[in-house]
C-alpha positions in Angstrom: 22.8 -6.5 -14.1 19.2 -6.9 -13.2 16.9 -3.9 -12.6 14.7 -4.4 -9.5 11.7 -2.1 -8.7 11.7 -0.4 -5.3 8.4 0.7 -3.6 8.3 4.2 -2.3 6.6 3.5 1.0 5.9 7.2 1.9 4.4 7.9 -1.5 2.4 4.7 -1.4 1.1 5.7 2.1 0.0 9.0 0.7 -1.7 7.2 -2.2 -3.6 4.9 0.2 -4.8 7.9 2.2 -5.9 9.8 -0.9 -7.7 6.8 -2.4 -9.4 6.0 0.9 -10.7 9.5 1.2 -11.8 9.6 -2.4 -13.7 6.3 -1.8 -15.5 8.1 1.1 -14.1 5.6 3.7 -12.8 6.4 7.1 -9.9 4.7 8.8 -12.5 3.0 11.0 -14.3 1.7 7.9 -11.1 0.1 6.7 -10.5 -1.3 10.2 -13.9 -2.9 10.2 -13.5 -4.3 6.7 -10.2 -6.0 7.7 -11.5 -7.0 11.1 -8.6 -5.3 12.9 -9.0 -4.7 16.6 -7.2 -1.4 16.3 -6.5 1.0 13.5 -2.7 1.1 14.0 -1.9 -1.0 10.9 -3.9 1.3 8.7 -2.2 4.4 10.2 1.2 2.7 9.5 0.2 2.1 5.9 -0.8 5.7 5.5 2.4 7.0 7.1 4.5 4.7 4.9 6.1 3.0 7.9 4.7 -0.4 7.0 3.1 -2.0 3.9 0.0 -4.1 3.7 0.7 -7.8 3.2 0.0 -9.1 -0.3 -3.4 -10.5 0.8 -4.4 -7.3 2.5 -3.2 -5.3 -0.5 -5.5 -7.4 -2.7 -8.5 -6.7 -0.4 -7.6 -3.0 -0.1 -7.5 -2.7 -3.9 -10.9 -4.4 -4.2 -12.4 -2.2 -1.5 -11.0 1.0 -3.1 -12.1 -0.2 -6.6 -8.6 0.0 -8.1 -5.8 -2.4 -9.1 -2.9 -3.2 -6.8 -0.6 -1.4 -9.3 -2.7 1.8 -8.8 -1.9 1.7 -5.0 1.8 1.1 -5.2 4.2 3.9 -6.1 7.7 2.9 -7.3 10.9 4.8 -7.1 13.6 4.5 -9.7 14.6 0.9 -10.0 17.9 -0.3 -8.6 20.5 -2.4 -10.4 21.9 -5.6 -8.9 24.5 -7.9 -10.1 23.5 -11.5 -9.9 26.4 -13.9 -9.6 26.6 -16.5 -12.3 
């Protein structure tokens, strides 16, 4: 059995919102930093209906002044049986 971490998308979205506000940034500020034409992706991140890609997560962590691990919130891990 292998334990695999599972990201809690809703809690991670709440975390992104909290960190953005604490950093004094608006959704528009984040949109401009990423060069997005609309803020929809950021709103999806904050609602937990989508996750930033790995490269966007790295940029977001740098902008917020935190580590990627500080942004992500994990649920209890799941166990999987890996066939031999």
